[in-house]
Backbone as XML, in Angstrom:
<?xml version="1.0"?>
<chain id="A" units="angstrom">
  <residue number="1" name="MET">
    <atom name="N" x="1.895" y="-13.340" z="3.288"/>
    <atom name="CA" x="2.567" y="-12.568" z="4.302"/>
    <atom name="C" x="1.661" y="-11.446" z="4.805"/>
  </residue>
  <residue number="2" name="VAL">
    <atom name="N" x="0.943" y="-10.803" z="3.897"/>
    <atom name="CA" x="0.060" y="-9.713" z="4.295"/>
    <atom name="C" x="-1.044" y="-10.224" z="5.201"/>
  </residue>
  <residue number="3" name="GLU">
    <atom name="N" x="-1.673" y="-11.315" z="4.805"/>
    <atom name="CA" x="-2.794" y="-11.855" z="5.572"/>
    <atom name="C" x="-2.367" y="-12.294" z="6.976"/>
  </residue>
  <residue number="4" name="ARG">
    <atom name="N" x="-1.136" y="-12.753" z="7.130"/>
    <atom name="CA" x="-0.664" y="-13.194" z="8.439"/>
    <atom name="C" x="0.106" y="-12.105" z="9.179"/>
  </residue>
  <residue number="5" name="GLY">
    <atom name="N" x="0.314" y="-10.952" z="8.536"/>
    <atom name="CA" x="0.995" y="-9.840" z="9.198"/>
    <atom name="C" x="2.485" y="-10.033" z="9.369"/>
  </residue>
  <residue number="6" name="ILE">
    <atom name="N" x="3.100" y="-10.819" z="8.490"/>
    <atom name="CA" x="4.532" y="-11.084" z="8.577"/>
    <atom name="C" x="5.273" y="-10.107" z="7.674"/>
  </residue>
  <residue number="7" name="ASN">
    <atom name="N" x="6.177" y="-9.335" z="8.263"/>
    <atom name="CA" x="6.980" y="-8.360" z="7.522"/>
    <atom name="C" x="6.137" y="-7.370" z="6.722"/>
  </residue>
  <residue number="8" name="CYS">
    <atom name="N" x="4.940" y="-7.082" z="7.172"/>
    <atom name="CA" x="4.051" y="-6.137" z="6.504"/>
    <atom name="C" x="3.550" y="-5.153" z="7.546"/>
  </residue>
  <residue number="9" name="TYR">
    <atom name="N" x="3.888" y="-3.904" z="7.358"/>
    <atom name="CA" x="3.552" y="-2.905" z="8.352"/>
    <atom name="C" x="2.443" y="-1.997" z="7.848"/>
  </residue>
  <residue number="10" name="ARG">
    <atom name="N" x="1.524" y="-1.641" z="8.741"/>
    <atom name="CA" x="0.470" y="-0.703" z="8.393"/>
    <atom name="C" x="1.103" y="0.676" z="8.273"/>
  </residue>
  <residue number="11" name="THR">
    <atom name="N" x="0.721" y="1.399" z="7.260"/>
    <atom name="CA" x="1.264" y="2.732" z="7.071"/>
    <atom name="C" x="0.248" y="3.618" z="6.383"/>
  </residue>
  <residue number="12" name="SER">
    <atom name="N" x="0.340" y="4.875" z="6.632"/>
    <atom name="CA" x="-0.491" y="5.831" z="5.914"/>
    <atom name="C" x="0.357" y="6.564" z="4.887"/>
  </residue>
  <residue number="13" name="SER">
    <atom name="N" x="1.579" y="6.129" z="4.724"/>
    <atom name="CA" x="2.523" y="6.797" z="3.851"/>
    <atom name="C" x="2.395" y="6.326" z="2.413"/>
  </residue>
  <residue number="14" name="ALA">
    <atom name="N" x="1.925" y="7.195" z="1.558"/>
    <atom name="CA" x="1.803" y="6.863" z="0.142"/>
    <atom name="C" x="3.165" y="6.733" z="-0.514"/>
  </residue>
  <residue number="15" name="GLY">
    <atom name="N" x="4.185" y="7.277" z="0.118"/>
    <atom name="CA" x="5.534" y="7.189" z="-0.440"/>
    <atom name="C" x="5.994" y="5.763" z="-0.652"/>
  </residue>
  <residue number="16" name="ARG">
    <atom name="N" x="5.606" y="4.872" z="0.240"/>
    <atom name="CA" x="5.996" y="3.471" z="0.087"/>
    <atom name="C" x="5.354" y="2.866" z="-1.149"/>
  </residue>
  <residue number="17" name="LEU">
    <atom name="N" x="4.150" y="3.325" z="-1.497"/>
    <atom name="CA" x="3.494" y="2.835" z="-2.706"/>
    <atom name="C" x="4.281" y="3.247" z="-3.947"/>
  </residue>
  <residue number="18" name="PHE">
    <atom name="N" x="4.759" y="4.495" z="-3.958"/>
    <atom name="CA" x="5.555" y="4.960" z="-5.085"/>
    <atom name="C" x="6.902" y="4.244" z="-5.144"/>
  </residue>
  <residue number="19" name="ASP">
    <atom name="N" x="7.477" y="3.969" z="-3.983"/>
    <atom name="CA" x="8.743" y="3.225" z="-3.957"/>
    <atom name="C" x="8.563" y="1.847" z="-4.583"/>
  </residue>
  <residue number="20" name="ALA">
    <atom name="N" x="7.480" y="1.163" z="-4.221"/>
    <atom name="CA" x="7.215" y="-0.167" z="-4.775"/>
    <atom name="C" x="6.970" y="-0.094" z="-6.280"/>
  </residue>
  <residue number="21" name="ALA">
    <atom name="N" x="6.232" y="0.910" z="-6.710"/>
    <atom name="CA" x="5.986" y="1.075" z="-8.144"/>
    <atom name="C" x="7.285" y="1.370" z="-8.878"/>
  </residue>
  <residue number="22" name="ALA">
    <atom name="N" x="8.141" y="2.169" z="-8.292"/>
    <atom name="CA" x="9.415" y="2.510" z="-8.927"/>
    <atom name="C" x="10.290" y="1.279" z="-9.125"/>
  </residue>
  <residue number="23" name="VAL">
    <atom name="N" x="10.259" y="0.370" z="-8.166"/>
    <atom name="CA" x="11.030" y="-0.869" z="-8.311"/>
    <atom name="C" x="10.564" y="-1.621" z="-9.543"/>
  </residue>
  <residue number="24" name="LEU">
    <atom name="N" x="9.247" y="-1.732" z="-9.702"/>
    <atom name="CA" x="8.703" y="-2.467" z="-10.843"/>
    <atom name="C" x="8.936" y="-1.729" z="-12.158"/>
  </residue>
  <residue number="25" name="ILE">
    <atom name="N" x="8.779" y="-0.422" z="-12.152"/>
    <atom name="CA" x="8.861" y="0.356" z="-13.394"/>
    <atom name="C" x="10.295" y="0.583" z="-13.840"/>
  </residue>
  <residue number="26" name="THR">
    <atom name="N" x="11.169" y="0.959" z="-12.912"/>
    <atom name="CA" x="12.538" y="1.330" z="-13.301"/>
    <atom name="C" x="13.572" y="0.262" z="-12.975"/>
  </residue>
  <residue number="27" name="GLY">
    <atom name="N" x="13.208" y="-0.682" z="-12.126"/>
    <atom name="CA" x="14.180" y="-1.688" z="-11.724"/>
    <atom name="C" x="15.105" y="-1.205" z="-10.619"/>
  </residue>
  <residue number="28" name="ARG">
    <atom name="N" x="14.911" y="0.018" z="-10.137"/>
    <atom name="CA" x="15.758" y="0.584" z="-9.084"/>
    <atom name="C" x="15.642" y="-0.269" z="-7.830"/>
  </residue>
  <residue number="29" name="GLN">
    <atom name="N" x="16.790" y="-0.558" z="-7.216"/>
    <atom name="CA" x="16.788" y="-1.390" z="-6.019"/>
    <atom name="C" x="17.201" y="-0.633" z="-4.768"/>
  </residue>
  <residue number="30" name="SER">
    <atom name="N" x="17.703" y="0.582" z="-4.931"/>
    <atom name="CA" x="18.063" y="1.376" z="-3.753"/>
    <atom name="C" x="17.960" y="2.858" z="-4.104"/>
  </residue>
  <residue number="31" name="VAL">
    <atom name="N" x="17.834" y="3.668" z="-3.074"/>
    <atom name="CA" x="17.783" y="5.126" z="-3.241"/>
    <atom name="C" x="18.730" y="5.763" z="-2.240"/>
  </residue>
  <residue number="32" name="ARG">
    <atom name="N" x="19.104" y="7.000" z="-2.517"/>
    <atom name="CA" x="20.003" y="7.716" z="-1.611"/>
    <atom name="C" x="19.261" y="8.663" z="-0.684"/>
  </residue>
  <residue number="33" name="HIS">
    <atom name="N" x="18.043" y="9.059" z="-1.076"/>
    <atom name="CA" x="17.296" y="9.990" z="-0.223"/>
    <atom name="C" x="15.800" y="9.766" z="-0.350"/>
  </residue>
  <residue number="34" name="GLU">
    <atom name="N" x="15.063" y="10.224" z="0.661"/>
    <atom name="CA" x="13.607" y="10.095" z="0.721"/>
    <atom name="C" x="12.970" y="10.772" z="-0.488"/>
  </residue>
  <residue number="35" name="GLY">
    <atom name="N" x="12.050" y="10.091" z="-1.121"/>
    <atom name="CA" x="11.325" y="10.666" z="-2.252"/>
    <atom name="C" x="12.023" y="10.527" z="-3.591"/>
  </residue>
  <residue number="36" name="GLN">
    <atom name="N" x="13.210" y="9.988" z="-3.614"/>
    <atom name="CA" x="13.973" y="9.882" z="-4.859"/>
    <atom name="C" x="13.234" y="9.063" z="-5.912"/>
  </residue>
  <residue number="37" name="ALA">
    <atom name="N" x="12.679" y="7.941" z="-5.521"/>
    <atom name="CA" x="11.987" y="7.067" z="-6.476"/>
    <atom name="C" x="10.785" y="7.774" z="-7.090"/>
  </residue>
  <residue number="38" name="ALA">
    <atom name="N" x="10.013" y="8.477" z="-6.271"/>
    <atom name="CA" x="8.835" y="9.190" z="-6.778"/>
    <atom name="C" x="9.244" y="10.306" z="-7.728"/>
  </residue>
  <residue number="39" name="VAL">
    <atom name="N" x="10.310" y="11.007" z="-7.415"/>
    <atom name="CA" x="10.793" y="12.082" z="-8.287"/>
    <atom name="C" x="11.255" y="11.514" z="-9.620"/>
  </residue>
  <residue number="40" name="GLU">
    <atom name="N" x="11.915" y="10.385" z="-9.594"/>
    <atom name="CA" x="12.356" y="9.763" z="-10.844"/>
    <atom name="C" x="11.168" y="9.333" z="-11.700"/>
  </residue>
  <residue number="41" name="LEU">
    <atom name="N" x="10.117" y="8.818" z="-11.077"/>
    <atom name="CA" x="8.915" y="8.466" z="-11.835"/>
    <atom name="C" x="8.305" y="9.712" z="-12.462"/>
  </residue>
  <residue number="42" name="GLU">
    <atom name="N" x="8.235" y="10.781" z="-11.684"/>
    <atom name="CA" x="7.672" y="12.031" z="-12.189"/>
    <atom name="C" x="8.505" y="12.570" z="-13.354"/>
  </residue>
  <residue number="43" name="ASN">
    <atom name="N" x="9.810" y="12.493" z="-13.254"/>
    <atom name="CA" x="10.680" y="12.993" z="-14.323"/>
    <atom name="C" x="10.518" y="12.218" z="-15.625"/>
  </residue>
  <residue number="44" name="LEU">
    <atom name="N" x="10.113" y="10.963" z="-15.523"/>
    <atom name="CA" x="9.892" y="10.167" z="-16.732"/>
    <atom name="C" x="8.744" y="10.705" z="-17.575"/>
  </residue>
  <residue number="45" name="ILE">
    <atom name="N" x="7.798" y="11.382" z="-16.935"/>
    <atom name="CA" x="6.581" y="11.777" z="-17.657"/>
    <atom name="C" x="6.424" y="13.278" z="-17.849"/>
  </residue>
  <residue number="46" name="LEU">
    <atom name="N" x="7.456" y="14.043" z="-17.546"/>
    <atom name="CA" x="7.361" y="15.480" z="-17.760"/>
    <atom name="C" x="7.002" y="15.763" z="-19.214"/>
  </residue>
  <residue number="47" name="ASP">
    <atom name="N" x="6.108" y="16.706" z="-19.392"/>
    <atom name="CA" x="5.664" y="17.128" z="-20.733"/>
    <atom name="C" x="4.917" y="16.038" z="-21.494"/>
  </residue>
  <residue number="48" name="GLU">
    <atom name="N" x="4.368" y="15.066" z="-20.798"/>
    <atom name="CA" x="3.585" y="14.014" z="-21.437"/>
    <atom name="C" x="2.107" y="14.235" z="-21.149"/>
  </residue>
  <residue number="49" name="THR">
    <atom name="N" x="1.250" y="13.647" z="-21.929"/>
    <atom name="CA" x="-0.189" y="13.754" z="-21.741"/>
    <atom name="C" x="-0.707" y="12.490" z="-21.063"/>
  </residue>
  <residue number="50" name="TYR">
    <atom name="N" x="-1.457" y="12.674" z="-19.992"/>
    <atom name="CA" x="-2.020" y="11.559" z="-19.241"/>
    <atom name="C" x="-3.232" y="11.003" z="-19.972"/>
  </residue>
  <residue number="51" name="ASP">
    <atom name="N" x="-3.298" y="9.689" z="-20.080"/>
    <atom name="CA" x="-4.419" y="9.014" z="-20.731"/>
    <atom name="C" x="-5.156" y="8.185" z="-19.685"/>
  </residue>
  <residue number="52" name="SER">
    <atom name="N" x="-6.316" y="8.667" z="-19.247"/>
    <atom name="CA" x="-7.040" y="7.972" z="-18.180"/>
    <atom name="C" x="-7.492" y="6.577" z="-18.596"/>
  </residue>
  <residue number="53" name="GLU">
    <atom name="N" x="-7.620" y="6.322" z="-19.886"/>
    <atom name="CA" x="-8.017" y="4.992" z="-20.354"/>
    <atom name="C" x="-6.908" y="3.965" z="-20.114"/>
  </residue>
  <residue number="54" name="ALA">
    <atom name="N" x="-5.664" y="4.424" z="-20.066"/>
    <atom name="CA" x="-4.531" y="3.524" z="-19.874"/>
    <atom name="C" x="-4.196" y="3.316" z="-18.399"/>
  </residue>
  <residue number="55" name="ALA">
    <atom name="N" x="-4.902" y="3.998" z="-17.522"/>
    <atom name="CA" x="-4.589" y="3.944" z="-16.094"/>
    <atom name="C" x="-4.878" y="2.570" z="-15.499"/>
  </residue>
  <residue number="56" name="PHE">
    <atom name="N" x="-4.044" y="2.187" z="-14.556"/>
    <atom name="CA" x="-4.299" y="0.966" z="-13.796"/>
    <atom name="C" x="-5.425" y="1.251" z="-12.814"/>
  </residue>
  <residue number="57" name="LYS">
    <atom name="N" x="-6.250" y="0.265" z="-12.562"/>
    <atom name="CA" x="-7.381" y="0.430" z="-11.661"/>
    <atom name="C" x="-6.956" y="0.192" z="-10.211"/>
  </residue>
  <residue number="58" name="VAL">
    <atom name="N" x="-7.502" y="0.985" z="-9.310"/>
    <atom name="CA" x="-7.208" y="0.876" z="-7.888"/>
    <atom name="C" x="-8.519" y="0.685" z="-7.138"/>
  </residue>
  <residue number="59" name="GLU">
    <atom name="N" x="-8.552" y="-0.316" z="-6.270"/>
    <atom name="CA" x="-9.749" y="-0.587" z="-5.463"/>
    <atom name="C" x="-9.634" y="0.167" z="-4.141"/>
  </residue>
  <residue number="60" name="ILE">
    <atom name="N" x="-10.613" y="1.039" z="-3.871"/>
    <atom name="CA" x="-10.643" y="1.799" z="-2.624"/>
    <atom name="C" x="-11.960" y="1.498" z="-1.921"/>
  </residue>
  <residue number="61" name="THR">
    <atom name="N" x="-11.850" y="1.075" z="-0.657"/>
    <atom name="CA" x="-13.043" y="0.757" z="0.125"/>
    <atom name="C" x="-12.973" y="1.495" z="1.460"/>
  </residue>
  <residue number="62" name="GLU">
    <atom name="N" x="-14.075" y="1.462" z="2.171"/>
    <atom name="CA" x="-14.125" y="2.063" z="3.503"/>
    <atom name="C" x="-14.376" y="0.943" z="4.503"/>
  </residue>
  <residue number="63" name="ASP">
    <atom name="N" x="-13.539" y="0.846" z="5.533"/>
    <atom name="CA" x="-13.744" y="-0.214" z="6.515"/>
    <atom name="C" x="-14.787" y="0.206" z="7.546"/>
  </residue>
  <residue number="64" name="VAL">
    <atom name="N" x="-15.068" y="-0.663" z="8.502"/>
    <atom name="CA" x="-16.133" y="-0.421" z="9.468"/>
    <atom name="C" x="-15.871" y="0.801" z="10.353"/>
  </residue>
  <residue number="65" name="SER">
    <atom name="N" x="-14.618" y="1.186" z="10.504"/>
    <atom name="CA" x="-14.292" y="2.346" z="11.339"/>
    <atom name="C" x="-14.335" y="3.650" z="10.547"/>
  </residue>
  <residue number="66" name="GLY">
    <atom name="N" x="-14.611" y="3.539" z="9.235"/>
    <atom name="CA" x="-14.662" y="4.740" z="8.403"/>
    <atom name="C" x="-13.333" y="5.095" z="7.761"/>
  </residue>
  <residue number="67" name="THR">
    <atom name="N" x="-12.336" y="4.250" z="7.915"/>
    <atom name="CA" x="-11.024" y="4.480" z="7.324"/>
    <atom name="C" x="-11.026" y="4.010" z="5.879"/>
  </residue>
  <residue number="68" name="TRP">
    <atom name="N" x="-10.502" y="4.855" z="5.000"/>
    <atom name="CA" x="-10.393" y="4.466" z="3.592"/>
    <atom name="C" x="-9.201" y="3.536" z="3.429"/>
  </residue>
  <residue number="69" name="VAL">
    <atom name="N" x="-9.418" y="2.449" z="2.717"/>
    <atom name="CA" x="-8.385" y="1.428" z="2.521"/>
    <atom name="C" x="-8.141" y="1.261" z="1.023"/>
  </residue>
  <residue number="70" name="VAL">
    <atom name="N" x="-6.885" y="1.406" z="0.637"/>
    <atom name="CA" x="-6.503" y="1.224" z="-0.762"/>
    <atom name="C" x="-5.958" y="-0.188" z="-0.908"/>
  </residue>
  <residue number="71" name="ASN">
    <atom name="N" x="-6.613" y="-0.989" z="-1.737"/>
    <atom name="CA" x="-6.150" y="-2.355" z="-1.995"/>
    <atom name="C" x="-5.257" y="-2.298" z="-3.229"/>
  </residue>
  <residue number="72" name="VAL">
    <atom name="N" x="-3.977" y="-2.373" z="-2.999"/>
    <atom name="CA" x="-3.034" y="-2.247" z="-4.112"/>
    <atom name="C" x="-2.665" y="-3.591" z="-4.735"/>
  </residue>
  <residue number="73" name="ARG">
    <atom name="N" x="-3.222" y="-4.659" z="-4.214"/>
    <atom name="CA" x="-2.878" y="-5.995" z="-4.728"/>
    <atom name="C" x="-3.131" y="-6.101" z="-6.226"/>
  </residue>
  <residue number="74" name="THR">
    <atom name="N" x="-4.323" y="-5.724" z="-6.681"/>
    <atom name="CA" x="-4.624" y="-5.825" z="-8.113"/>
    <atom name="C" x="-3.806" y="-4.832" z="-8.924"/>
  </residue>
  <residue number="75" name="LEU">
    <atom name="N" x="-3.567" y="-3.648" z="-8.347"/>
    <atom name="CA" x="-2.746" y="-2.638" z="-9.032"/>
    <atom name="C" x="-1.331" y="-3.161" z="-9.268"/>
  </residue>
  <residue number="76" name="TYR">
    <atom name="N" x="-0.706" y="-3.684" z="-8.229"/>
    <atom name="CA" x="0.668" y="-4.161" z="-8.373"/>
    <atom name="C" x="0.761" y="-5.437" z="-9.188"/>
  </residue>
  <residue number="77" name="HIS">
    <atom name="N" x="-0.273" y="-6.244" z="-9.158"/>
    <atom name="CA" x="-0.295" y="-7.426" z="-10.020"/>
    <atom name="C" x="-0.278" y="-6.984" z="-11.487"/>
  </residue>
  <residue number="78" name="ALA">
    <atom name="N" x="-1.128" y="-6.022" z="-11.828"/>
    <atom name="CA" x="-1.176" y="-5.512" z="-13.205"/>
    <atom name="C" x="0.125" y="-4.814" z="-13.573"/>
  </residue>
  <residue number="79" name="LEU">
    <atom name="N" x="0.678" y="-4.043" z="-12.637"/>
    <atom name="CA" x="1.937" y="-3.340" z="-12.892"/>
    <atom name="C" x="3.078" y="-4.328" z="-13.099"/>
  </residue>
  <residue number="80" name="PHE">
    <atom name="N" x="3.132" y="-5.363" z="-12.268"/>
    <atom name="CA" x="4.163" y="-6.392" z="-12.424"/>
    <atom name="C" x="4.046" y="-7.048" z="-13.800"/>
  </residue>
  <residue number="81" name="HIS">
    <atom name="N" x="2.836" y="-7.412" z="-14.170"/>
    <atom name="CA" x="2.628" y="-8.067" z="-15.456"/>
    <atom name="C" x="3.072" y="-7.159" z="-16.605"/>
  </residue>
  <residue number="82" name="ALA">
    <atom name="N" x="2.673" y="-5.889" z="-16.547"/>
    <atom name="CA" x="3.031" y="-4.949" z="-17.613"/>
    <atom name="C" x="4.534" y="-4.699" z="-17.673"/>
  </residue>
  <residue number="83" name="ALA">
    <atom name="N" x="5.169" y="-4.566" z="-16.511"/>
    <atom name="CA" x="6.595" y="-4.239" z="-16.467"/>
    <atom name="C" x="7.494" y="-5.441" z="-16.730"/>
  </residue>
  <residue number="84" name="VAL">
    <atom name="N" x="7.196" y="-6.546" z="-16.091"/>
    <atom name="CA" x="8.091" y="-7.703" z="-16.133"/>
    <atom name="C" x="7.739" y="-8.672" z="-17.263"/>
  </residue>
  <residue number="85" name="ILE">
    <atom name="N" x="6.478" y="-8.970" z="-17.406"/>
    <atom name="CA" x="6.068" y="-9.938" z="-18.426"/>
    <atom name="C" x="5.981" y="-9.291" z="-19.810"/>
  </residue>
  <residue number="86" name="ASP">
    <atom name="N" x="5.229" y="-8.177" z="-19.890"/>
    <atom name="CA" x="5.054" y="-7.513" z="-21.184"/>
    <atom name="C" x="6.202" y="-6.578" z="-21.547"/>
  </residue>
  <residue number="87" name="ARG">
    <atom name="N" x="7.034" y="-6.250" z="-20.570"/>
    <atom name="CA" x="8.198" y="-5.370" z="-20.769"/>
    <atom name="C" x="7.829" y="-4.023" z="-21.405"/>
  </residue>
  <residue number="88" name="GLN">
    <atom name="N" x="6.752" y="-3.437" z="-20.897"/>
    <atom name="CA" x="6.367" y="-2.106" z="-21.365"/>
    <atom name="C" x="7.411" y="-1.105" z="-20.889"/>
  </residue>
  <residue number="89" name="PRO">
    <atom name="N" x="7.680" y="-0.063" z="-21.690"/>
    <atom name="CA" x="8.711" y="0.915" z="-21.330"/>
    <atom name="C" x="8.337" y="1.702" z="-20.061"/>
  </residue>
  <residue number="90" name="PRO">
    <atom name="N" x="9.345" y="2.079" z="-19.255"/>
    <atom name="CA" x="9.096" y="2.811" z="-18.023"/>
    <atom name="C" x="8.252" y="4.068" z="-18.196"/>
  </residue>
  <residue number="91" name="LYS">
    <atom name="N" x="8.492" y="4.821" z="-19.257"/>
    <atom name="CA" x="7.724" y="6.053" z="-19.461"/>
    <atom name="C" x="6.235" y="5.735" z="-19.618"/>
  </residue>
  <residue number="92" name="GLN">
    <atom name="N" x="5.914" y="4.723" z="-20.367"/>
    <atom name="CA" x="4.520" y="4.329" z="-20.574"/>
    <atom name="C" x="3.877" y="3.880" z="-19.271"/>
  </residue>
  <residue number="93" name="LEU">
    <atom name="N" x="4.611" y="3.106" z="-18.482"/>
    <atom name="CA" x="4.083" y="2.631" z="-17.189"/>
    <atom name="C" x="3.899" y="3.777" z="-16.215"/>
  </residue>
  <residue number="94" name="SER">
    <atom name="N" x="4.802" y="4.736" z="-16.233"/>
    <atom name="CA" x="4.700" y="5.872" z="-15.329"/>
    <atom name="C" x="3.477" y="6.712" z="-15.624"/>
  </residue>
  <residue number="95" name="LEU">
    <atom name="N" x="3.087" y="6.782" z="-16.870"/>
    <atom name="CA" x="1.898" y="7.541" z="-17.243"/>
    <atom name="C" x="0.614" y="6.844" z="-16.817"/>
  </residue>
  <residue number="96" name="ALA">
    <atom name="N" x="0.660" y="5.528" z="-16.704"/>
    <atom name="CA" x="-0.536" y="4.772" z="-16.334"/>
    <atom name="C" x="-0.790" y="4.915" z="-14.869"/>
  </residue>
</chain>
């Protein structure tokens, strides 16, 4: 769908990335207000220590026009596997 541009919109909004991650991490399927999913992810990790070794890797490149492009395909693939297949707890995934 992404490659053919079907139901995939270009955006500079990082909020949509957090919304997608929240679906995978918490299972949430709807929100009542803007930013709710990101706030819930943040609340999961309050007072926790971040471990950079456990972080998911993100591919960032620069296109020919000089625009930075974040390729989240590998990130969400790893997140899906960790959340759905391995059933890692939401707090652990939120820290990664």
